[in-house]
ROSE-4610 file (N, C-alpha, C; in Angstrom, 1 decimal, always signed):
// ROSE-4610
residu = [X/X/X/X/X/X/X/X/X/X/X/X/X/X/X/X/X/X/X/X/X/X/X/X/X/X/X/X/X/X/X/X/X/X/X/X/X/X/X/X/X/X/X/X/X/X/X/X/X/X/X/X/X/X/X/X/X/X/X/X/X/X/X/X/X/X/X/X/X/X/X/X/X/X/X/X/X/X/X/X/X/X/X/X/X/X/X/X/X/X/X/X/X/X/X/X/X/X/X/X/X/X/X/X/X/X/X/X/X/X/X/X/X/X/X/X/X/X/X/X/X/X/X/X/X/X/X/X/X/X/X/X/X/X/X/X/X/X/X/X/X/X/X/X/X/X/X/X/X/X/X/X/X/X/X/X/X/X/X/X/X/X/X/X/X/X/X/X/X/X/X/X/X/X/X/X/X/X/X/X/X/X/X/X/X/X/X/X/X/X/X/X/X/X/X/X/X/X/X/X/X/X/X/X/X/X/X/X/X/X/X/X/X/X/X/X/X/X/X/X/X/X/X/X/X/X/X/X/X/X/X/X/X/X/X/X/X/X/X/X/X/X/X/X/X/X/X/X/X/X/X/X/X/X/X/X/X/X/X/X/X/X/X/X/X/X/X/X/X/X/X/X/X/X/X/X/X/X/X/X/X/X/X/X/X/X/X/X/X/X/X/X/X/X/X/X/X/X/X/X/X/X/X/X/X/X/X/X/X/X/X/X/X/X/X/X/X/X/X/X/X/X/X/X/X/X/X/X/X/X/X/X/X/X/X/X/X/X/X/X/X/X/X/X/X/X/X/X/X/X/X/X/X/X/X/X/X/X/X/X/X/X/X/X/X/X/X/X/X/X/X/X/X/X/X/X/X/X/X/X/X/X/X/X/X/X/X/X/X/X/X/X/X/X/X/X/X/X/X/X/X/X/X/X/X/X/X/X/X/X/X/X/X/X/X/X/X/X/X/X/X/X/X/X/X/X/X/X/X/X/X/X/X/X/X/X/X/X/X/X/X/X/X/X/X/X/X/X/X/X/X/X/X/X/X/X/X/X/X/X/X/X/X/X/X/X/X/X/X/X/X/X/X/X/X/X/X/X/X/X/X/X/X/X/X/X/X/X/X/X/X/X/X/X/X/X/X/X/X/X/X/X/X/X/X/X/X/X/X/X/X/X/X/X/X/X/X/X/X/X/X/X/X/X/X/X/X/X/X/X/X/X/X/X/X/X/X/X/X/X/X/X/X/X/X/X/X/X/X/X/X/X/X/X/X/X/X/X/X/X/X/X/X/X/X/X/X/X/X/X/X/X/X/X/X/X/X/X/X/X/X/X/X/X/X/X/X/X/X/X/X/X/X/X/X/X/X/X/X/X/X/X/X/X/X/X/X/X/X/X/X/X/X/X/X/X/X/X/X/X/X/X/X/X/X/X/X/X/X/X/X/X/X/X/X/X/X/X/X/X/X/X/X/X/X/X/X/X/X/X/X/X/X/X/X/X/X/X/X/X/X/X/X/X/X/X/X/X/X/X/X/X/X/X/X/X/X/X]
num = [1/1/1/2/2/2/3/3/3/4/4/4/5/5/5/6/6/6/7/7/7/8/8/8/9/9/9/10/10/10/11/11/11/12/12/12/13/13/13/14/14/14/15/15/15/16/16/16/17/17/17/18/18/18/19/19/19/20/20/20/21/21/21/22/22/22/23/23/23/24/24/24/25/25/25/26/26/26/27/27/27/28/28/28/29/29/29/30/30/30/31/31/31/32/32/32/33/33/33/34/34/34/35/35/35/36/36/36/37/37/37/38/38/38/39/39/39/40/40/40/41/41/41/42/42/42/43/43/43/44/44/44/45/45/45/46/46/46/47/47/47/48/48/48/49/49/49/50/50/50/51/51/51/52/52/52/53/53/53/54/54/54/55/55/55/56/56/56/57/57/57/58/58/58/59/59/59/60/60/60/61/61/61/62/62/62/63/63/63/64/64/64/65/65/65/66/66/66/67/67/67/68/68/68/69/69/69/70/70/70/71/71/71/72/72/72/73/73/73/74/74/74/75/75/75/76/76/76/77/77/77/78/78/78/79/79/79/80/80/80/81/81/81/82/82/82/83/83/83/84/84/84/85/85/85/86/86/86/87/87/87/88/88/88/89/89/89/90/90/90/91/91/91/92/92/92/93/93/93/94/94/94/95/95/95/96/96/96/97/97/97/98/98/98/99/99/99/100/100/100/101/101/101/102/102/102/103/103/103/104/104/104/105/105/105/106/106/106/107/107/107/108/108/108/109/109/109/110/110/110/111/111/111/112/112/112/113/113/113/114/114/114/115/115/115/116/116/116/117/117/117/118/118/118/119/119/119/120/120/120/121/121/121/122/122/122/123/123/123/124/124/124/125/125/125/126/126/126/127/127/127/128/128/128/129/129/129/130/130/130/131/131/131/132/132/132/133/133/133/134/134/134/135/135/135/136/136/136/137/137/137/138/138/138/139/139/139/140/140/140/141/141/141/142/142/142/143/143/143/144/144/144/145/145/145/146/146/146/147/147/147/148/148/148/149/149/149/150/150/150/151/151/151/152/152/152/153/153/153/154/154/154/155/155/155/156/156/156/157/157/157/158/158/158/159/159/159/160/160/160/161/161/161/162/162/162/163/163/163/164/164/164/165/165/165/166/166/166/167/167/167/168/168/168/169/169/169/170/170/170/171/171/171/172/172/172/173/173/173/174/174/174/175/175/175/176/176/176/177/177/177/178/178/178/179/179/179/180/180/180/181/181/181/182/182/182/183/183/183/184/184/184/185/185/185/186/186/186/187/187/187/188/188/188/189/189/189/190/190/190/191/191/191/192/192/192/193/193/193/194/194/194/195/195/195/196/196/196/197/197/197/198/198/198/199/199/199/200/200/200/201/201/201/202/202/202/203/203/203/204/204/204/205/205/205/206/206/206/207/207/207/208/208/208/209/209/209/210/210/210/211/211/211/212/212/212/213/213/213/214/214/214/215/215/215/216/216/216/217/217/217/218/218/218/219/219/219/220/220/220/221/221/221/222/222/222/223/223/223/224/224/224/225/225/225/226/226/226]
x = [-40.9/-41.6/-40.6/-40.6/-39.7/-40.5/-39.9/-40.6/-39.7/-40.3/-39.5/-39.6/-38.4/-38.3/-37.9/-38.8/-38.4/-37.4/-36.9/-35.9/-36.5/-37.7/-38.4/-39.1/-38.6/-39.1/-40.5/-41.4/-42.8/-42.8/-43.3/-43.5/-45.0/-45.3/-46.7/-47.4/-46.7/-47.3/-46.3/-46.7/-45.8/-46.6/-46.1/-46.8/-45.9/-46.2/-45.4/-46.0/-45.3/-45.8/-45.3/-46.2/-45.8/-46.4/-45.7/-46.2/-46.4/-47.5/-47.7/-48.6/-48.5/-49.4/-48.6/-48.6/-48.2/-46.7/-45.9/-44.4/-43.8/-42.7/-42.0/-41.4/-41.3/-40.5/-39.0/-38.1/-36.7/-36.4/-37.2/-37.0/-38.3/-38.3/-39.6/-39.3/-40.3/-40.2/-41.0/-40.4/-41.2/-41.1/-42.2/-42.3/-42.7/-41.9/-42.2/-42.3/-43.2/-43.4/-43.1/-42.2/-42.0/-42.4/-43.2/-43.6/-42.6/-41.6/-40.5/-40.4/-40.3/-40.1/-38.7/-37.8/-36.5/-36.4/-35.8/-35.6/-34.4/-34.6/-33.4/-33.2/-33.9/-33.8/-33.0/-31.9/-31.0/-31.7/-32.5/-33.2/-34.2/-34.9/-35.9/-35.1/-34.0/-33.2/-32.7/-32.3/-31.9/-33.0/-34.2/-35.3/-35.8/-35.8/-36.4/-35.5/-34.2/-33.3/-33.1/-33.3/-33.0/-31.6/-30.7/-29.3/-28.5/-27.6/-26.7/-25.2/-24.4/-23.1/-22.1/-20.9/-19.8/-18.7/-18.2/-17.1/-16.8/-16.3/-15.8/-16.3/-16.6/-16.9/-15.5/-15.5/-14.3/-14.2/-15.3/-15.3/-16.7/-16.8/-18.1/-18.3/-19.5/-19.8/-20.9/-20.9/-21.9/-23.2/-24.2/-25.5/-26.6/-27.8/-28.9/-30.1/-31.2/-32.4/-33.3/-33.5/-34.3/-35.8/-36.3/-37.7/-38.0/-39.1/-39.4/-40.6/-40.6/-41.7/-42.9/-44.1/-45.2/-45.8/-45.6/-46.1/-45.1/-43.8/-42.8/-41.7/-41.9/-40.9/-39.5/-39.3/-37.9/-37.2/-37.9/-37.3/-37.4/-36.5/-36.5/-37.7/-38.2/-39.2/-38.7/-39.5/-39.1/-39.1/-39.9/-40.1/-39.7/-39.2/-38.7/-37.3/-36.4/-35.1/-34.7/-34.7/-34.3/-33.0/-31.9/-30.6/-30.3/-29.9/-29.4/-27.9/-27.1/-25.6/-25.3/-24.4/-24.0/-22.6/-22.3/-21.0/-20.6/-19.3/-18.8/-18.4/-19.0/-18.8/-18.2/-17.0/-16.4/-16.9/-17.5/-18.0/-17.0/-16.7/-15.7/-16.4/-17.7/-18.4/-19.9/-20.6/-22.1/-22.6/-23.4/-23.9/-25.3/-26.1/-27.4/-27.7/-28.4/-28.8/-27.7/-27.9/-26.9/-26.4/-25.2/-24.5/-23.4/-23.4/-22.4/-21.3/-21.2/-20.2/-19.4/-18.2/-17.4/-17.5/-17.8/-18.0/-19.4/-20.2/-21.6/-21.7/-22.8/-23.1/-24.2/-24.0/-25.0/-25.5/-26.8/-27.4/-28.0/-27.8/-28.4/-29.0/-30.2/-30.9/-30.2/-29.9/-29.1/-29.9/-30.6/-31.3/-32.8/-33.7/-35.1/-35.6/-36.4/-37.0/-38.3/-38.4/-39.6/-40.2/-41.5/-42.1/-42.8/-42.6/-43.4/-43.5/-42.3/-42.3/-42.2/-41.7/-41.5/-42.2/-43.5/-44.2/-43.9/-43.2/-42.9/-41.5/-40.8/-39.5/-39.5/-38.5/-38.3/-37.1/-37.0/-35.7/-35.4/-34.1/-33.7/-33.1/-33.4/-32.8/-32.0/-31.1/-30.5/-31.4/-31.5/-32.4/-31.9/-32.8/-32.3/-31.9/-32.2/-31.8/-30.4/-29.8/-28.5/-27.4/-26.5/-25.3/-24.1/-23.2/-22.0/-21.2/-21.0/-20.1/-18.6/-17.9/-16.4/-15.7/-14.9/-14.2/-13.2/-13.1/-12.1/-12.5/-13.6/-14.1/-14.9/-14.9/-15.7/-17.1/-18.0/-19.5/-20.2/-21.3/-22.3/-23.5/-23.9/-25.0/-26.2/-27.4/-28.7/-29.3/-29.4/-29.7/-30.9/-31.4/-32.3/-31.9/-32.3/-32.0/-33.0/-32.5/-33.4/-34.1/-35.4/-36.2/-36.1/-35.6/-35.6/-34.2/-33.2/-31.8/-30.8/-29.6/-28.6/-27.8/-28.4/-27.7/-28.6/-28.0/-28.7/-29.0/-30.1/-30.6/-30.9/-31.5/-31.7/-33.2/-33.6/-35.1/-35.7/-34.8/-35.3/-34.2/-34.6/-33.6/-33.6/-32.4/-31.1/-30.8/-29.7/-29.5/-28.0/-27.2/-25.7/-25.1/-24.1/-23.3/-21.9/-21.2/-19.8/-19.0/-17.9/-17.1/-15.8/-15.4/-14.1/-13.0/-11.8/-10.6/-10.7/-11.5/-11.6/-12.9/-13.5/-14.7/-16.0/-16.0/-17.2/-18.1/-19.4/-20.4/-20.8/-21.0/-21.5/-22.7/-23.9/-25.1/-25.1/-25.3/-25.3/-26.7/-26.9/-28.2/-28.2/-29.3/-29.4/-29.2/-28.4/-28.1/-29.2/-29.4/-30.5/-30.0/-28.8/-28.3/-29.0/-29.5/-30.2/-31.7/-32.2/-33.6/-33.9/-32.8/-33.0/-32.0/-32.5/-31.7/-32.1/-31.1/-31.4/-31.0/-31.9/-31.6/-31.7/-30.6/-30.6/-30.7/-31.7/-31.9/-32.3/-31.5/-31.7/-31.6/-32.6/-32.5/-33.4/-33.8/-34.6/-33.9/-34.2/-33.7/-34.8/-34.8/-35.9/-35.3/-35.9/-35.6/-36.5/-35.9/-36.7/-36.5/-37.6/-37.6/-38.3/-37.7/-38.3/-38.5/-39.7/-40.0/-40.5/-40.7/-41.2/-40.2/-38.9/-37.9/-38.2/-38.1/-38.4/-37.3/-37.8/-36.8/-36.4/-37.1/-36.7/-36.1/-35.4/-34.9/-33.8/-33.9/-33.0/-32.1/-30.9/-29.9/-29.5/-29.9/-29.6/-28.5/-27.8/-26.8/-25.4/-25.2/-23.9/-23.3/-22.0/-21.3/-21.2/-22.1/-22.0/-20.7/-20.2/-19.0/-19.4/-18.4/-18.7/-19.1/-18.4/-18.7/-20.1/-20.6/-21.9/-23.0/-22.7/-23.6/-23.6/-22.4/-22.3/-23.1/-22.9/-23.6/-25.1/-25.6/-27.0/-27.6/-26.9/-27.3/-27.4/-26.4/-26.3/-27.4/-27.7/-28.8/-30.1/-30.4/-31.7/-31.8/-30.7/-30.8/-31.0/-30.4/-30.6/-32.1/-32.6/-34.0/-35.0/-34.7/-35.6/-35.5/-34.4/-34.2/-34.8/-35.1/-35.7/-37.2]
y = [-44.2/-43.4/-43.2/-42.0/-41.7/-41.1/-41.2/-40.7/-39.6/-38.4/-37.4/-37.6/-37.5/-37.7/-36.4/-35.8/-34.7/-35.0/-34.0/-34.3/-35.1/-34.8/-35.6/-36.7/-37.9/-39.0/-39.4/-39.7/-40.1/-41.6/-42.0/-43.4/-43.7/-44.5/-44.8/-45.6/-46.5/-47.2/-47.6/-47.7/-48.1/-49.0/-50.2/-51.2/-51.7/-51.4/-51.9/-53.1/-54.2/-55.5/-55.6/-55.7/-55.7/-56.9/-57.4/-58.5/-58.0/-58.2/-57.7/-56.5/-55.6/-54.4/-53.1/-52.2/-50.8/-50.7/-51.5/-51.4/-52.4/-52.0/-52.9/-54.0/-55.2/-56.2/-55.9/-56.8/-56.5/-56.4/-57.1/-57.0/-56.8/-55.9/-55.5/-55.4/-55.8/-55.8/-54.7/-53.8/-52.8/-53.0/-53.0/-53.2/-51.9/-51.4/-50.2/-50.5/-49.8/-49.9/-48.6/-48.6/-47.4/-47.7/-46.9/-47.0/-46.3/-47.1/-46.5/-47.0/-46.0/-46.3/-45.7/-46.5/-46.0/-45.6/-44.5/-44.0/-44.7/-45.3/-46.0/-45.6/-44.6/-44.1/-42.8/-42.8/-41.6/-40.4/-40.7/-39.6/-38.9/-39.6/-39.0/-38.3/-38.9/-38.3/-36.9/-36.8/-35.5/-34.5/-35.0/-34.1/-33.6/-34.4/-34.0/-33.3/-33.2/-32.5/-31.1/-30.1/-28.7/-28.4/-29.1/-28.9/-30.2/-30.3/-31.5/-31.0/-31.5/-31.0/-32.2/-32.0/-33.0/-32.5/-33.2/-32.8/-33.8/-33.3/-34.2/-33.7/-34.7/-34.3/-34.0/-32.9/-32.4/-32.7/-32.5/-32.7/-32.7/-33.2/-33.0/-31.6/-31.1/-29.7/-29.6/-30.6/-30.5/-31.2/-30.8/-31.4/-30.4/-30.6/-29.8/-30.7/-30.1/-30.8/-30.6/-31.7/-31.7/-31.6/-31.9/-31.7/-30.3/-29.8/-28.4/-28.1/-26.9/-26.4/-26.2/-26.9/-26.8/-25.3/-24.5/-23.1/-22.2/-22.5/-21.7/-22.6/-23.2/-24.1/-23.6/-22.3/-21.8/-22.1/-22.6/-23.0/-24.5/-25.1/-26.5/-26.8/-28.0/-28.5/-28.5/-28.3/-28.2/-29.6/-30.5/-31.8/-33.0/-32.7/-33.8/-33.5/-34.5/-34.3/-35.4/-35.0/-35.8/-35.3/-35.9/-35.4/-35.4/-34.2/-34.1/-33.8/-34.7/-34.5/-33.6/-32.6/-31.7/-32.0/-31.8/-32.1/-30.9/-30.5/-29.6/-30.3/-29.8/-30.5/-29.5/-29.8/-28.9/-29.2/-28.2/-28.4/-28.1/-29.1/-28.9/-28.6/-29.0/-28.7/-28.7/-27.7/-27.7/-28.2/-29.4/-30.0/-29.5/-29.1/-28.5/-27.5/-26.4/-25.4/-24.3/-23.5/-22.4/-22.4/-22.0/-22.1/-21.0/-20.2/-19.2/-19.4/-20.7/-21.0/-22.3/-22.3/-23.5/-24.6/-24.2/-25.2/-24.9/-26.0/-25.9/-26.9/-26.7/-27.7/-28.6/-29.9/-30.9/-31.6/-31.7/-32.3/-33.6/-34.6/-35.9/-36.4/-36.8/-37.3/-38.5/-38.4/-39.5/-40.3/-39.6/-40.3/-39.9/-40.8/-40.5/-40.8/-39.9/-40.1/-40.9/-41.9/-42.7/-42.3/-41.8/-41.2/-42.2/-41.9/-42.5/-44.1/-44.7/-46.1/-46.7/-45.8/-46.2/-45.1/-45.2/-44.2/-42.8/-42.0/-40.6/-40.5/-41.6/-41.6/-41.8/-41.3/-41.5/-42.3/-42.9/-43.6/-43.0/-43.2/-42.8/-44.0/-44.0/-45.1/-44.4/-45.1/-44.5/-44.6/-43.5/-43.5/-44.6/-45.5/-46.6/-46.1/-44.8/-44.3/-43.7/-43.6/-42.9/-43.7/-43.0/-43.6/-42.7/-43.2/-42.4/-42.0/-40.7/-40.4/-40.6/-40.8/-41.0/-39.8/-39.2/-38.0/-38.2/-37.2/-37.2/-37.9/-38.7/-39.5/-38.5/-38.8/-38.0/-38.5/-37.5/-37.8/-36.9/-37.4/-36.6/-36.6/-35.4/-35.3/-34.6/-35.2/-34.6/-33.9/-32.6/-31.8/-30.8/-30.3/-29.2/-28.3/-27.1/-26.1/-26.3/-26.5/-26.6/-25.3/-25.3/-24.0/-23.3/-24.1/-23.5/-23.4/-23.8/-23.7/-23.5/-23.2/-22.8/-24.1/-25.0/-26.2/-26.8/-27.8/-28.5/-29.9/-30.4/-31.8/-32.5/-33.7/-34.6/-34.7/-34.6/-34.6/-36.0/-37.0/-38.4/-39.4/-40.6/-41.7/-42.7/-43.2/-42.7/-41.4/-40.7/-39.4/-39.0/-40.0/-39.8/-40.9/-40.5/-41.4/-41.2/-42.3/-42.2/-42.7/-42.0/-42.3/-42.9/-44.0/-44.6/-43.9/-44.4/-43.8/-43.9/-44.8/-45.0/-44.2/-43.5/-42.7/-43.6/-44.7/-45.6/-45.2/-45.3/-44.9/-46.0/-45.7/-46.6/-45.9/-46.3/-45.6/-45.9/-44.9/-45.1/-45.5/-46.8/-47.4/-47.7/-47.3/-47.6/-49.1/-49.4/-50.7/-51.3/-52.6/-53.3/-53.6/-53.4/-53.7/-52.8/-51.7/-50.8/-51.1/-52.1/-52.5/-53.2/-53.7/-54.3/-53.6/-52.9/-52.2/-52.6/-52.5/-52.7/-51.5/-51.1/-49.9/-50.4/-50.1/-50.4/-49.1/-49.0/-47.8/-48.2/-47.7/-48.1/-49.6/-50.3/-51.8/-52.5/-51.8/-52.3/-52.4/-53.5/-53.7/-53.6/-52.8/-52.6/-53.0/-54.0/-54.5/-53.8/-53.1/-52.4/-53.0/-53.4/-54.0/-53.1/-52.8/-51.9/-52.7/-52.6/-53.2/-52.2/-52.6/-51.6/-51.3/-51.8/-51.6/-52.6/-52.1/-53.0/-54.1/-55.3/-56.4/-56.7/-56.0/-56.2/-55.0/-54.2/-53.0/-53.2/-52.5/-52.7/-51.4/-51.6/-50.5/-50.3/-49.2/-48.9/-47.9/-47.5/-46.4/-47.0/-47.9/-48.4/-49.0/-48.7/-49.1/-48.2/-47.1/-46.1/-45.3/-44.8/-44.0/-42.5/-41.8/-40.4/-39.6/-39.8/-39.0/-39.2/-40.5/-40.8/-40.1/-40.0/-39.3/-37.8/-37.2/-35.8/-35.5/-36.4/-36.2/-36.2/-37.1/-37.3/-36.0/-35.5/-34.3/-33.1/-33.0/-31.9/-32.0/-33.3/-33.5/-33.1/-33.5/-33.2/-31.7/-31.1/-29.6/-28.9/-29.3/-28.7/-28.9/-30.1/-30.3/-29.4/-29.2/-28.4/-26.9/-26.5/-25.1/-24.8/-25.8/-25.6/-25.3]
z = [-25.7/-24.6/-23.5/-22.9/-21.8/-20.7/-19.5/-18.3/-17.7/-17.5/-16.8/-15.3/-14.7/-13.3/-12.6/-11.7/-10.9/-9.9/-9.2/-8.2/-7.0/-6.7/-5.7/-6.4/-6.3/-7.1/-6.6/-7.5/-7.1/-6.9/-5.7/-5.4/-5.6/-6.5/-6.9/-5.8/-5.1/-4.0/-3.0/-1.8/-0.7/+0.2/+0.3/+1.2/+2.2/+3.5/+4.6/+5.2/+5.1/+5.6/+7.1/+8.0/+9.4/+10.1/+11.1/+11.9/+13.3/+14.0/+15.3/+15.3/+16.3/+16.4/+16.0/+16.9/+16.5/+16.3/+16.9/+16.8/+15.8/+15.2/+14.3/+15.0/+14.4/+14.9/+14.6/+14.9/+14.7/+13.2/+12.3/+10.9/+10.2/+9.2/+8.5/+7.0/+6.2/+4.8/+4.3/+3.4/+2.7/+1.2/+0.5/-0.9/-1.6/-2.6/-3.3/-4.8/-5.4/-6.9/-7.6/-8.6/-9.4/-10.8/-11.4/-12.8/-13.6/-14.1/-14.8/-16.2/-17.2/-18.6/-18.9/-19.4/-19.7/-21.2/-21.4/-22.8/-23.4/-24.6/-25.2/-26.6/-27.1/-28.5/-28.5/-29.2/-29.2/-29.8/-30.9/-31.5/-30.5/-29.8/-28.8/-27.7/-27.2/-26.2/-26.7/-27.9/-28.5/-28.6/-29.1/-29.2/-27.9/-26.9/-25.6/-24.7/-24.9/-24.0/-24.5/-23.6/-24.0/-24.1/-23.4/-23.4/-23.5/-24.4/-24.5/-24.5/-23.6/-23.5/-23.4/-23.8/-23.7/-22.8/-21.9/-21.0/-20.0/-18.8/-17.8/-16.4/-15.5/-14.1/-13.5/-12.7/-12.1/-10.6/-9.9/-8.5/-7.9/-6.7/-6.0/-5.5/-5.4/-5.1/-4.0/-3.1/-2.0/-2.4/-1.6/-1.8/-1.3/-1.8/-1.4/-1.2/-0.6/-0.5/-1.8/-2.4/-3.7/-3.4/-2.2/-1.9/-1.8/-2.4/-2.4/-1.5/-1.0/-0.2/-1.1/-0.9/-1.8/-1.9/-0.9/-0.9/-1.6/-1.6/-2.3/-2.8/-4.0/-4.6/-4.7/-4.5/-4.5/-3.3/-2.2/-1.0/-0.7/+0.0/+0.3/+1.3/+1.2/+2.2/+3.6/+4.5/+5.9/+6.6/+6.1/+6.8/+6.0/+4.8/+3.9/+3.4/+3.4/+2.9/+1.9/+0.6/-0.4/-1.0/-0.7/-1.0/-2.5/-3.1/-4.4/-4.3/-4.9/-5.0/-6.1/-5.9/-6.9/-7.3/-8.6/-9.2/-10.1/-10.1/-11.0/-12.3/-13.4/-14.7/-15.7/-16.3/-17.2/-18.6/-19.2/-20.6/-21.6/-22.4/-23.5/-24.8/-25.0/-26.2/-25.9/-26.4/-26.3/-27.6/-27.5/-28.7/-29.1/-28.1/-28.3/-27.2/-27.6/-26.6/-26.5/-25.5/-25.3/-23.9/-23.7/-22.4/-22.4/-21.3/-21.2/-20.2/-19.7/-18.7/-19.1/-18.8/-19.1/-18.0/-16.8/-15.7/-15.1/-15.1/-14.6/-13.4/-12.6/-11.6/-12.1/-11.9/-12.3/-11.1/-10.9/-9.7/-10.0/-9.1/-9.3/-8.0/-8.1/-6.9/-6.3/-5.0/-4.4/-3.3/-2.4/-1.4/-1.4/-1.0/-0.9/+0.5/+1.0/+2.4/+2.3/+3.1/+3.2/+4.6/+4.5/+5.7/+6.6/+7.9/+9.0/+8.9/+8.6/+8.6/+10.0/+10.9/+12.3/+13.2/+13.4/+14.2/+13.6/+14.3/+13.9/+13.2/+12.9/+12.4/+10.9/+10.2/+8.7/+8.5/+7.3/+6.9/+5.5/+5.1/+3.8/+3.1/+1.8/+0.9/-0.2/-0.9/-2.1/-3.2/-4.0/-5.1/-6.1/-6.5/-7.4/-8.8/-9.1/-10.4/-10.3/-9.1/-8.9/-9.5/-10.3/-10.8/-10.5/-9.7/-9.3/-10.6/-10.8/-12.0/-11.7/-12.8/-12.6/-13.0/-12.1/-12.3/-13.4/-14.3/-15.3/-16.6/-16.5/-17.7/-18.6/-19.9/-20.8/-20.9/-20.8/-20.8/-21.8/-22.3/-23.0/-22.1/-21.6/-20.7/-21.4/-21.1/-21.6/-20.4/-20.5/-19.3/-19.5/-18.4/-18.3/-17.2/-17.2/-16.1/-15.0/-13.8/-12.7/-12.5/-12.3/-12.2/-10.9/-9.9/-8.5/-7.9/-8.6/-8.0/-9.2/-8.8/-9.8/-10.2/-10.7/-11.3/-12.4/-13.1/-14.1/-13.7/-14.1/-13.8/-15.1/-14.9/-16.0/-16.3/-17.6/-17.9/-18.1/-18.2/-18.4/-18.0/-18.1/-17.7/-18.9/-19.3/-18.9/-19.6/-19.1/-19.4/-19.7/-19.6/-19.7/-20.6/-21.4/-22.2/-21.8/-21.3/-21.1/-22.3/-22.6/-23.8/-23.4/-24.0/-23.6/-24.4/-24.3/-25.0/-26.5/-27.0/-28.4/-29.0/-28.1/-28.5/-28.7/-28.0/-28.1/-26.9/-27.2/-26.2/-25.2/-24.0/-23.0/-22.3/-22.6/-22.0/-20.5/-19.7/-18.2/-17.8/-17.5/-17.2/-15.7/-15.0/-13.5/-13.2/-12.2/-11.9/-11.0/-11.2/-10.4/-9.0/-8.7/-7.3/-6.2/-6.7/-5.7/-5.5/-6.2/-6.1/-4.8/-4.1/-2.8/-1.8/-0.8/+0.1/+1.6/+2.5/+3.9/+4.7/+5.5/+6.4/+7.8/+8.6/+10.0/+10.8/+11.7/+12.4/+13.8/+14.8/+16.2/+16.3/+16.8/+16.9/+15.8/+14.8/+13.7/+12.4/+11.7/+10.3/+9.3/+8.3/+7.4/+6.0/+5.4/+4.1/+3.1/+2.1/+1.1/-0.3/-0.9/-2.2/-3.2/-4.3/-5.3/-6.6/-7.2/-8.5/-9.4/-10.7/-11.7/-12.8/-12.6/-13.6/-14.8/-16.0/-17.1/-17.2/-17.5/-17.7/-19.1/-20.1/-21.5/-22.1/-21.3/-21.8/-22.9/-24.1/-25.2/-25.3/-25.0/-25.1/-26.6/-27.2/-28.6/-28.8/-27.7/-27.7/-27.5/-26.5/-26.3/-27.5/-27.7/-28.9/-30.1/-30.0/-31.1/-31.0/-32.1/-32.0/-31.8/-31.3/-31.0/-32.2/-33.3/-34.5/-35.0/-34.9/-35.2/-34.4/-33.1/-32.2/-32.5/-32.7/-33.1/-34.3/-35.3/-36.6/-36.4/-35.6/-35.3/-34.7/-33.7/-33.0/-34.0/-34.8/-35.8/-36.8/-37.3/-38.3/-37.7/-36.5/-35.8/-35.6/-35.2/-35.0/-36.3/-37.3/-38.6/-39.1/-38.8/-39.2/-38.5/-37.2/-36.4/-36.8/-37.4/-37.8/-39.1/-39.9/-41.2/-41.1]
């Protein structure tokens, strides 16, 4: 089972634990729950991804607001800012789907806005699903075209395979180090704890060789065409 994640991540619950009355004390604890199912089956990843490419990240390409205006999703939201980092990705081989460009922009959700934790103020945390890509390394990316902007995003998690010099796969899995974050704003310290990540995740992709992955994509594509 996989879970599709939009650019604006859904927070199922947000509990602010406060001591005192209307104002925060110097330190405050915030607990968040994310209902997250990680995809670990390569067959399903191939089936569910409209576009699969192999290539290298070349450079950063700026950032945009991933939160959309509910009345016009083609425009960014006016009162919410969820940063999406953009990267230039050089495509060396298209494994599934169609593409007419050698270099594409790939967007990854980087920060999330938490609303009104301090009266009329907001704070931002790093998206716990964010993984910083390594420039020049070879990746296989499982992508979809963003419907509202000129870049590609990821339809599920995990969504990237890094290949080492011997052509062995390393599945890019979100790190648990972002499940606890501290934000300091003015004279307040806010500790954010995030749960919901599975503890029994089984990685079935790391260690596979490149040719085996390519063969699997080709076999599934041939089956779909029959």
